C-alpha positions as CSV (number, residue, x, y, z in Angstrom):
1,Q,-47.1,-101.3,-107.2
2,E,-48.4,-101.7,-103.7
3,Q,-49.6,-98.5,-102.0
4,L,-50.5,-97.6,-98.4
5,V,-51.7,-94.1,-97.8
6,E,-52.1,-92.7,-94.3
7,S,-54.3,-89.8,-93.2
8,G,-55.7,-88.2,-90.1
9,G,-52.6,-86.9,-88.4
10,G,-52.3,-83.4,-86.9
11,L,-51.8,-81.3,-83.8
12,V,-53.9,-82.0,-80.7
13,P,-53.7,-81.0,-77.1
14,A,-52.9,-83.5,-74.4
15,G,-55.9,-85.6,-73.5
16,G,-57.4,-85.2,-77.0
17,S,-58.1,-87.8,-79.7
18,L,-57.2,-88.5,-83.3
19,R,-58.2,-91.2,-85.7
20,L,-55.6,-92.4,-88.3
21,S,-56.7,-94.1,-91.4
22,C,-54.6,-96.2,-93.9
23,A,-56.1,-96.9,-97.3
24,A,-54.6,-99.7,-99.3
25,S,-54.9,-100.8,-102.9
26,A,-57.2,-103.7,-103.4
27,R,-54.4,-106.1,-104.1
28,T,-52.5,-104.9,-101.1
29,F,-55.4,-105.4,-98.8
30,S,-55.6,-109.1,-99.6
31,I,-52.5,-109.4,-97.4
32,Y,-52.2,-110.5,-93.8
33,T,-51.4,-108.6,-90.7
34,M,-51.6,-104.8,-90.8
35,G,-49.7,-102.7,-88.3
36,W,-49.1,-99.1,-87.1
37,F,-45.6,-98.0,-86.1
38,R,-44.3,-94.7,-84.9
39,Q,-40.9,-93.0,-85.0
40,A,-40.0,-90.0,-82.9
41,P,-36.9,-87.9,-83.8
42,G,-33.7,-89.7,-82.9
43,K,-35.5,-92.9,-81.9
44,E,-36.2,-96.2,-83.5
45,R,-39.4,-97.1,-85.3
46,D,-41.5,-99.1,-82.9
47,I,-44.7,-101.1,-83.1
48,V,-47.8,-99.4,-81.8
49,A,-50.5,-101.9,-82.8
50,A,-51.2,-104.7,-85.2
51,I,-54.2,-106.6,-86.4
52,T,-54.6,-109.9,-88.3
53,R,-56.4,-110.2,-91.5
54,S,-59.5,-111.6,-89.8
55,G,-59.4,-108.9,-87.2
56,V,-59.7,-111.4,-84.4
57,T,-56.2,-111.0,-83.1
58,T,-54.7,-107.7,-82.1
59,Y,-51.5,-106.5,-80.5
60,Y,-50.7,-103.3,-78.6
61,A,-47.5,-101.8,-77.3
62,D,-47.7,-101.5,-73.5
63,S,-47.5,-97.7,-73.8
64,V,-50.8,-97.5,-75.7
65,K,-52.9,-100.2,-74.1
66,G,-56.2,-99.0,-73.0
67,R,-55.9,-95.7,-75.0
68,F,-55.5,-96.8,-78.7
69,T,-57.6,-99.2,-80.7
70,I,-56.7,-100.7,-84.1
71,S,-59.4,-102.0,-86.4
72,R,-59.8,-102.8,-90.1
73,D,-62.5,-102.8,-92.7
74,N,-61.7,-105.2,-95.4
75,A,-64.6,-104.1,-97.5
76,K,-63.1,-100.5,-97.6
77,N,-59.5,-101.7,-97.8
78,T,-58.8,-99.6,-94.8
79,V,-57.1,-100.0,-91.4
80,Y,-57.7,-97.5,-88.5
81,L,-56.0,-96.4,-85.4
82,Q,-58.2,-94.6,-82.9
83,M,-56.0,-92.7,-80.4
84,N,-57.6,-91.4,-77.2
85,S,-56.1,-89.7,-74.1
86,L,-53.1,-88.6,-76.1
87,K,-49.9,-87.7,-74.3
88,P,-47.0,-85.5,-75.5
89,E,-44.9,-88.7,-75.6
90,D,-47.2,-90.0,-78.4
91,T,-45.7,-87.3,-80.7
92,A,-44.1,-89.0,-83.7
93,V,-44.5,-89.8,-87.3
94,Y,-47.0,-92.7,-87.6
95,Y,-46.6,-95.3,-90.3
96,C,-49.0,-97.9,-91.6
97,A,-47.5,-101.2,-92.7
98,A,-48.6,-104.5,-94.2
99,V,-47.4,-108.1,-94.2
100,A,-47.6,-110.0,-97.5
101,R,-47.3,-113.6,-96.3
102,P,-48.6,-115.7,-93.4
103,L,-46.1,-115.8,-90.5
104,G,-47.9,-118.1,-88.1
105,R,-47.8,-115.3,-85.5
106,I,-48.8,-111.7,-85.3
107,A,-46.1,-109.5,-86.7
108,T,-44.6,-106.9,-84.3
109,M,-41.2,-106.1,-85.8
110,P,-40.5,-103.8,-88.7
111,Y,-38.6,-106.5,-90.6
112,D,-41.8,-108.6,-90.6
113,Y,-43.5,-106.0,-92.9
114,N,-43.3,-105.8,-96.6
115,Y,-45.2,-102.6,-97.5
116,W,-45.1,-99.2,-95.8
117,G,-47.0,-95.9,-96.1
118,Q,-45.3,-92.5,-96.3
119,G,-46.2,-91.6,-92.7
120,T,-48.3,-89.0,-91.0
121,Q,-47.2,-86.6,-88.3
122,V,-49.0,-86.7,-84.9
123,T,-48.1,-83.9,-82.5
124,V,-49.5,-83.7,-79.0
125,S,-49.0,-80.4,-77.2
126,S,-48.7,-80.3,-73.4
């Protein structure tokens, strides 16, 4: 059974930083694109950032460009999301996700992803 486990969420004041981690089982991590999504109460689950297996290609939502950085360490089976200059509107449950097949493009939609973590809460106070 594939497993993705997120950690690193919490409560932080506006302007602060957090680093999310997503640890995957060895078999899971031989997959393709990894992504971070977020979902606020009453809203849809939206892409935050994604990274290809090689790490060469990344994607960021416009709302986080210049503030968030996605990276992955294949040797540690882990993908990270460094979040700086956090804003109250970044408050959401953040989910790690993984794609199990090559798509020929970077995956940005929830239906592209095959595996999901349980989510970690990020709360930014004003």
